[in-house]
C-alpha positions in Angstrom: 37.4 -55.5 25.2 36.6 -58.0 22.6 33.5 -59.0 24.7 32.5 -55.5 24.7 32.9 -55.0 20.8 31.1 -58.3 20.0 28.2 -57.2 22.3 27.9 -53.9 20.6 28.2 -55.6 17.0 25.4 -57.9 18.2 23.4 -55.1 19.2 24.0 -53.2 16.0 23.1 -56.4 14.0 20.0 -57.0 15.8 18.9 -53.3 15.5 19.5 -53.3 11.6 17.0 -56.2 11.4 14.2 -53.9 12.6 12.8 -50.5 11.1 14.7 -47.5 12.2 12.8 -45.5 14.4 15.2 -42.8 14.5 13.9 -39.7 12.6 16.0 -37.9 10.3 16.7 -34.0 11.2 13.5 -32.1 10.6 14.4 -29.1 8.3 11.4 -27.5 6.9 11.5 -26.5 3.5 10.4 -22.9 3.0 10.8 -20.3 0.2 12.2 -17.5 2.1 12.4 -14.8 -0.7 11.2 -14.8 -4.6 12.1 -11.9 -7.0 10.1 -12.3 -10.2 10.4 -9.9 -13.0 7.2 -7.7 -13.8 5.9 -8.7 -10.3 4.1 -6.0 -8.5 4.0 -8.1 -5.0 5.2 -11.4 -3.8 3.7 -12.5 -0.5 5.1 -15.7 1.0 2.9 -17.7 3.6 5.1 -20.1 5.3 2.1 -21.3 7.4 -0.1 -22.4 4.3 3.0 -22.9 2.0 1.5 -20.4 -0.5 3.2 -17.6 -2.6 0.5 -15.0 -3.7 2.0 -13.0 -6.6 0.4 -10.0 -8.0 1.7 -9.3 -11.7 2.0 -6.0 -13.5 -0.6 -5.2 -16.1 2.0 -5.8 -18.9 3.2 -8.9 -17.6 3.0 -12.0 -19.6 1.5 -14.4 -16.9 2.6 -17.4 -19.1 6.3 -16.6 -19.0 7.5 -14.9 -15.9 11.3 -14.7 -15.4 12.4 -15.9 -11.9 15.2 -13.1 -11.0 16.1 -14.7 -7.4 15.0 -17.3 -5.2 16.1 -18.0 -1.7 15.2 -21.2 0.1 16.0 -22.5 3.5 19.4 -23.4 4.0 20.1 -27.1 2.6 16.6 -27.1 0.7 16.5 -27.7 -3.1 13.7 -27.5 -5.5 14.0 -28.8 -9.2 10.5 -27.2 -10.1 11.7 -23.7 -9.8 13.6 -22.9 -13.0 14.3 -19.9 -14.8 10.7 -19.1 -16.1 7.4 -19.7 -14.6 3.9 -20.4 -16.0 1.5 -18.5 -13.7 -1.7 -18.8 -15.9 -2.7 -21.3 -13.2 -1.5 -22.3 -9.8 1.7 -24.0 -9.7 2.9 -26.7 -7.5 6.5 -27.0 -6.5 8.2 -29.4 -4.0 11.0 -28.4 -1.8 13.5 -31.3 -0.7 15.1 -31.2 2.5 15.1 -34.5 4.6 11.4 -34.5 3.9 9.3 -33.1 0.8 7.3 -30.0 1.2 4.8 -28.8 -1.4 4.2 -25.3 -2.2 1.6 -23.6 -4.3 2.4 -20.5 -6.3 -0.6 -18.6 -7.7 -0.8 -15.1 -9.6 -3.4 -12.5 -10.1 -3.1 -9.5 -12.6 -5.1 -6.6 -11.9 -5.9 -4.4 -14.8 -7.4 -0.6 -14.6 -10.1 -0.3 -17.0 -12.2 2.9 -17.6 -14.6 4.9 -19.9 -14.7 8.5 -19.2 -17.7 10.5 -20.7 -18.5 14.3 -20.5 -21.5 14.2 -17.8 -20.9 10.6 -16.5 -23.2 10.0 -13.6 -21.1 7.0 -12.1 -18.1 4.9 -13.0 -18.5 2.4 -16.0 -18.9 -1.2 -15.2 -17.3 -4.1 -16.8 -18.2 -7.5 -17.7 -14.9 -9.3 -18.3 -16.4 -12.5 -19.6 -18.4 -11.1 -22.3 -16.1 -7.9 -22.7 -19.0 -5.6 -22.3 -18.9 -2.3 -20.7 -21.8 0.0 -19.6 -21.6 3.7 -19.3 -24.2 5.8 -17.3 -25.6 9.0 -18.2 -28.2 11.5 -16.8 -31.4 11.3 -18.6 -30.9 14.9 -19.7 -28.0 13.7 -22.1 -29.0 12.9 -25.4 -27.5 9.3 -26.4 -27.2 10.6 -30.1 -24.4 12.7 -28.9 -22.1 11.3 -26.4 -18.7 12.7 -25.8 -16.0 10.1 -24.8 -12.9 11.8 -23.2 -10.8 8.9 -22.4 -10.8 5.0 -22.5 -8.7 2.1 -21.4 -10.0 -1.5 -21.8 -6.8 -3.7 -21.8 -3.7 -3.7 -20.1 -1.2 -0.7 -20.1 0.4 -0.3 -23.6 -2.8 -1.3 -25.5 -4.6 1.1 -27.8 -8.3 1.6 -28.8 -8.1 2.0 -32.4 -11.5 2.1 -34.0 -15.1 1.9 -33.2 -18.2 0.7 -35.1 -21.8 1.5 -34.6 -25.1 2.4 -35.9 -25.5 6.2 -36.6 -28.8 8.1 -37.6 -29.1 11.0 -40.3 -32.7 11.2 -39.3 -33.7 9.3 -42.4 -31.9 6.1 -42.1 -29.4 4.1 -40.1 -26.0 3.3 -41.3 -23.2 1.0 -39.8 -20.3 3.3 -39.6 -16.6 2.6 -38.6 -14.4 5.3 -37.3 -10.8 5.7 -36.1 -10.6 6.5 -32.4 -9.0 9.7 -31.3 -10.1 11.2 -28.1 -12.1 13.4 -27.3 -14.7 12.2 -29.7 -18.6 12.4 -30.1 -20.5 9.4 -31.0 -24.1 8.2 -31.4 -24.7 5.6 -28.6 -28.3 5.0 -29.1 -27.3 1.3 -30.2 -24.7 -0.6 -28.8 -21.2 0.1 -30.0 -18.2 -1.9 -30.6 -14.6 -0.7 -29.7 -11.6 -2.4 -31.1 -8.4 -2.7 -28.9 -5.0 -3.4 -30.3 -3.0 -5.6 -27.5 -0.2 -8.0 -27.8 -0.9 -8.5 -31.5 -4.5 -9.3 -31.4 -7.4 -7.1 -32.2 -9.8 -7.3 -29.0 -13.5 -6.6 -29.5 -15.4 -4.8 -26.6 -19.1 -3.9 -26.6 -20.3 -0.7 -25.1 -23.9 0.1 -24.1 -24.9 3.9 -23.0 -27.7 4.0 -20.4 -29.6 6.7 -19.0 -30.3 7.4 -15.2 -32.5 9.7 -13.6 -30.3 12.0 -11.3 -31.7 13.4 -8.1 -29.9 16.4 -6.6 -28.2 15.2 -3.3 -24.8 15.2 -1.5 -23.0 12.0 -2.4 -19.9 12.2 -0.3 -18.3 14.1 2.6 -14.8 13.8 3.6 -14.3 15.9 6.8 -11.0 16.8 8.1 -10.0 19.2 11.2 -10.5 22.7 9.8 -11.9 21.8 6.1 -14.3 19.4 4.4 -14.6 18.1 0.7 -18.3 17.7 -0.2 -19.2 16.0 -3.6 -22.6 16.2 -5.0 -25.0 15.7 -8.0 -27.7 17.8 -9.6 -30.4 17.4 -12.2 -30.1 20.8 -13.7 -27.9 22.4 -16.4 -25.6 23.6 -13.6 -26.1 27.1 -14.1 -27.4 27.9 -10.7 -25.9 25.0 -8.6 -24.0 25.6 -5.4 -23.0 23.5 -2.0 -24.2 25.2 1.3 -23.2 24.5 4.6 -23.7 25.6 8.1 -22.9 24.5 11.8 -25.6 22.1 13.5 -28.3 24.0 14.9 -27.4 27.6 12.8 -30.5 29.0 11.1 -28.7 30.5 8.0 -26.7 28.5 5.2 -23.2 29.8 3.8 -22.5 28.9 0.1 -19.1 27.3 -0.6 -16.7 29.7 -2.5 -14.5 27.0 -4.0 -16.6 24.8 -6.0 -16.2 23.0 -9.4 -18.9 21.6 -11.7 -18.3 18.9 -14.0 -21.0 17.2 -15.9 -23.8 16.4 -13.2 -21.5 16.5 -10.4 -20.2 19.4 -8.3 -17.1 19.4 -5.8 -16.6 22.0 -3.1 -14.0 22.6 -0.6 -15.2 24.1 2.9 -12.4 25.8 4.8 -12.0 27.7 8.1 -14.1 25.1 9.9 -13.9 24.6 13.6 -12.3 21.2 14.9 -14.4 18.6 16.6 -17.7 20.4 15.5 -20.9 19.1 14.0 -21.9 20.5 10.6 -24.5 20.1 7.9 -24.2 20.4 4.1 -26.5 20.4 1.2 -26.6 20.9 -2.6 -28.7 23.8 -4.0 -29.9 23.6 -7.6 -31.7 26.7 -8.5 -34.8 26.5 -6.1 -34.3 23.0 -5.3 -32.3 21.8 -2.4 -31.1 18.6 -1.6 -31.7 16.7 1.9 -28.9 17.9 4.4 -26.1 15.7 5.2 -24.5 15.9 8.6 -20.8 15.5 9.3 -18.2 16.2 12.1 -14.9 17.5 11.7 -12.0 15.7 13.4 -9.7 16.7 16.1 -5.8 17.5 15.6 -4.6 14.3 17.3 -0.9 14.0 18.5 0.2 10.7 19.7 2.4 10.7 22.7 6.2 11.2 22.6 6.5 12.3 18.9 9.3 14.4 20.2 11.2 11.0 21.4 12.1 12.8 24.8 10.8 9.9 27.0 12.8 6.8 27.1 13.6 3.9 29.6 16.1 1.0 29.7 15.1 -2.5 30.5 18.5 -4.3 30.8 20.4 -3.8 27.4 17.2 -2.8 25.7 16.2 0.9 25.2 12.5 1.5 24.9 11.0 4.8 23.4 8.6 5.2 26.0 8.4 6.2 29.7 8.5 3.6 32.2 4.8 2.9 33.1 3.6 5.4 30.6 2.0 5.4 27.3 3.5 3.2 24.8 3.4 4.5 21.1 6.6 3.6 19.7 8.8 0.3 19.8 11.9 -1.1 18.3 13.5 -4.4 17.2 16.0 -3.8 20.0 15.0 -7.0 21.6 16.1 -8.9 18.7 19.7 -7.3 18.5 20.4 -6.5 22.2 21.7 -9.8 23.2 24.3 -9.5 20.3 25.2 -6.1 19.7 23.4 -3.9 22.0 20.2 -1.7 21.1 20.2 -0.4 17.6 17.8 2.1 18.5 18.8 4.6 21.3 18.2 8.0 22.8 20.6 10.8 22.0 21.1 13.7 24.2 24.1 15.2 22.7 22.8 15.6 19.1 19.2 17.0 19.1 17.1 19.1 16.6 15.7 21.4 19.2 18.0 22.1 22.4 16.5 22.4 25.9 16.5 20.5 29.4 15.4 16.8 28.8 15.6 17.0 25.0 16.5 13.7 23.1 16.5 12.4 19.9 16.0 9.0 18.3 19.2 7.6 16.8 19.1 4.4 14.6 22.2 2.6 13.6 22.4 -0.2 11.2 24.9 -3.1 12.3 25.5 -6.9 11.7 23.8 -8.8 14.4 26.0 -12.1 14.6 24.2 -13.9 11.7 22.0 -11.2 9.9 22.3 -7.5 8.9 19.9 -5.4 11.0 18.8 -1.8 10.7 18.0 0.2 13.3 14.3 1.3 13.2 11.5 2.6 15.5 7.9 2.2 14.6 4.4 2.7 16.0 3.1 -0.5 17.3 4.8 -3.5 19.3 7.5 -5.9 19.0 6.0 -9.4 19.0 8.6 -12.0 19.0 11.9 -13.3 17.3 10.6 -15.2 14.1 13.4 -17.4 12.7 16.5 -15.2 11.8 14.0 -12.1 11.6 11.5 -10.7 14.0 7.6 -10.3 14.1 6.4 -6.6 14.3 2.9 -5.6 15.0 2.7 -2.2 13.0 0.0 0.6 13.8 -1.5 2.3 16.8 -5.4 3.0 17.0 -5.8 6.3 15.4 -9.0 8.1 13.7 -7.5 11.5 12.7 -6.9 12.8 9.1 -3.5 14.7 9.1 -2.4 16.2 5.7 1.5 15.6 6.3 4.1 14.5 9.1 6.8 17.1 9.9 10.2 16.6 11.8 13.8 17.0 11.6 16.2 14.3 10.5 20.0 13.8 10.2 21.6 11.0 8.1 24.9 9.3 7.6 25.1 7.0 4.7 27.6 4.2 4.4 28.4 1.9 1.5 25.9 -1.2 1.4 27.8 -4.0 2.9 25.1 -6.7 3.2 22.3 -7.9 1.0 20.0 -10.8 0.3 20.0 -12.6 -2.9 17.3 -10.3 -4.6 19.4 -7.0 -3.8 22.8 -8.4 -4.5 23.5 -5.9 -7.4 23.2 -2.9 -4.7 26.4 -4.0 -2.8 28.7 -1.1 -2.6 26.2 1.5 -3.3 25.3 4.4 -0.8 22.6 3.3 1.7 19.6 5.1 2.3 17.5 6.0 5.3 13.7 6.9 5.2 10.7 7.7 7.2 7.3 6.6 6.1 3.6 7.4 7.5 0.5 5.6 6.4 -3.3 5.6 7.7 -5.0 2.5 7.2 -8.4 0.7 8.2 -7.0 -2.7 9.0 -9.1 -4.8 11.0 -6.1 -5.2 13.5 -2.5 -4.4 13.4 -0.4 -5.7 10.6 2.2 -8.4 11.7 5.5 -7.7 9.7 7.4 -10.9 9.6 10.9 -10.5 8.0 11.8 -14.1 8.0 8.7 -15.1 5.5 8.8 -11.8 3.7 5.5 -10.5 5.0 5.5 -6.9 4.5 2.9 -4.1 3.8 2.5 -3.4 0.3 2.0 0.3 0.5 1.2 0.7 -3.3 -1.7 -2.0 -3.5 -3.0 -2.6 0.0 -6.8 -1.5 -0.4 -6.9 -0.8 3.3 -4.4 2.0 2.9 -6.3 5.3 3.1 -3.2 7.7 2.9 0.6 7.2 2.5 3.7 9.3 2.5 7.6 8.8 2.6 10.7 10.7 2.7 14.1 9.3 1.7 17.5 10.2 2.8 20.1 8.9 0.1 23.1 10.6 1.3 24.7 11.9 4.2 23.1 15.3 5.4 25.1 18.1 6.9 23.5 18.2 10.5 19.6 18.2 11.0 17.3 19.0 7.9 13.7 19.5 8.4 11.1 17.5 6.4 7.6 17.6 5.5 6.0 14.4 4.2 2.5 14.9 2.6 0.1 12.5 3.0 -1.5 11.5 -0.4 -5.3 10.3 0.3 -6.7 7.5 -1.8 -10.1 7.8 -0.3 -12.2 9.6 2.2 -12.6 6.6 4.7 -11.9 7.2 8.5 -8.5 5.7 9.5 -8.4 2.9 12.2 -4.5 2.8 12.5 -1.5 5.2 12.1 1.8 3.7 10.9 5.0 5.7 11.2 8.4 4.0 10.6 11.9 5.2 10.5 14.7 3.2 9.5 18.4 3.6 9.0 18.5 1.4 6.0 15.4 1.5 3.8 16.0 -2.1 2.8 16.6 -3.4 6.1 13.5 -5.7 6.2 15.4 -7.6 3.3 18.7 -7.7 5.6 20.1 -5.3 3.1 22.2 -2.1 4.0 25.6 -0.5 5.3 26.9 -1.3 8.6 27.0 2.0 10.4 24.5 3.8 8.4 22.9 6.2 11.2 19.5 8.0 10.9 18.5 10.5 13.7 15.0 11.6 13.9 13.5 14.2 16.3 10.4 16.5 17.0 7.8 14.8 14.7 4.4 16.5 14.3 1.2 15.6 12.5 -0.2 18.6 10.5 -3.8 19.1 10.0 -6.2 21.5 7.6 
């Protein structure tokens, strides 16, 4: 025994004389969640170790409060205190057994506008010189430009006064006026507008420019049974109209629902046939614009909106027929091994009774290490990712529905689990929800809960239309819902996203165990 101990000691002594080739455990230092005051969006990218932050207009980028920060278990970061200066990118180092450098950077988009009567197009801004250019038709005299509204600095700022040269036909005088909209001003020469913001008096320079206007159709937004047409015209607007016809027809029909504002006209065409080619034009007295062709859409309904078709693969329930069209998916592959499928078919509690009828049942639970909401979404489950999952949201889709109708029932439970950012919700009633969006993403959006990679429905420029319905309390059986889609532009969609969840904050591992949402008989509505 002594010889064995001596031999072991000799080995240890010799090994200590050489460099230690044994690696420390590799624990990657990640920022898992970051909650900042006055931040509209926080997007965390573990691959590049970058945090992209979008601040609200009124935020002070030099003094942003850190409300909560969640790091990888065991990681520390002395660089992340109570406040951040995000006027420039910030480097922070997370310490585990190794060091990991992260970069935090912020943008602060500010809505700016100048609205004038008869304006031809949106004002253009030069932020470096604080200059703004307003475009008016060549028939609009620059001696009398009517300003209807103006916003030049962040929300909460106020345009207080304007200074410019004004003519009384004999001489020019530099005049300063208090601003109160609407107001008419002489804009032959450049004017200054002064904005009160954050205790400062900020000066902007405004130049009014005239443009020749040619009668034309400027935009067509076609749906299934209707279309919205925008156009411009060169006259005083007393005899202007939008006309349309089926492609190949001889006669034209004037739109009855038309609105004239300045040199623009907007008309809504109704009673159109789906999937049909049409033409439209602007008539300005005896002059007509070149016709513009468009085609109405089809009232597309994806498969299995009724949730009647399911099949089981072991413990995993899948919301599509075996070997059939796959529209929906769930996160069941992530929970089935621990608690069984969180999203299942329900034959005993349906909105519409009948042979083979089923509903989609979503239940929130605790899956061994993390809270998991029951959810169903259009797209595909990709893989487990850390303590969460990676989901590819969206199915190819080019329709333009106006709403999503359906039935839902909800059982709300008190919130039992939260992440650090939502700890104040503990014990409050859980909320279920259904949301719908149309997007023109170049590809599906990959939601990754472990890295807080989510769709920013408020600010993503690829969102064409969006709507949401929340269920904040237990319902008395099924209730009908109709979620209007609010369109932000007239672009053609590439993807349809529908998501239902038993806990609206389930992506953030927050909700009540036992909260249950049933959804059934969905239908996209068209106009």
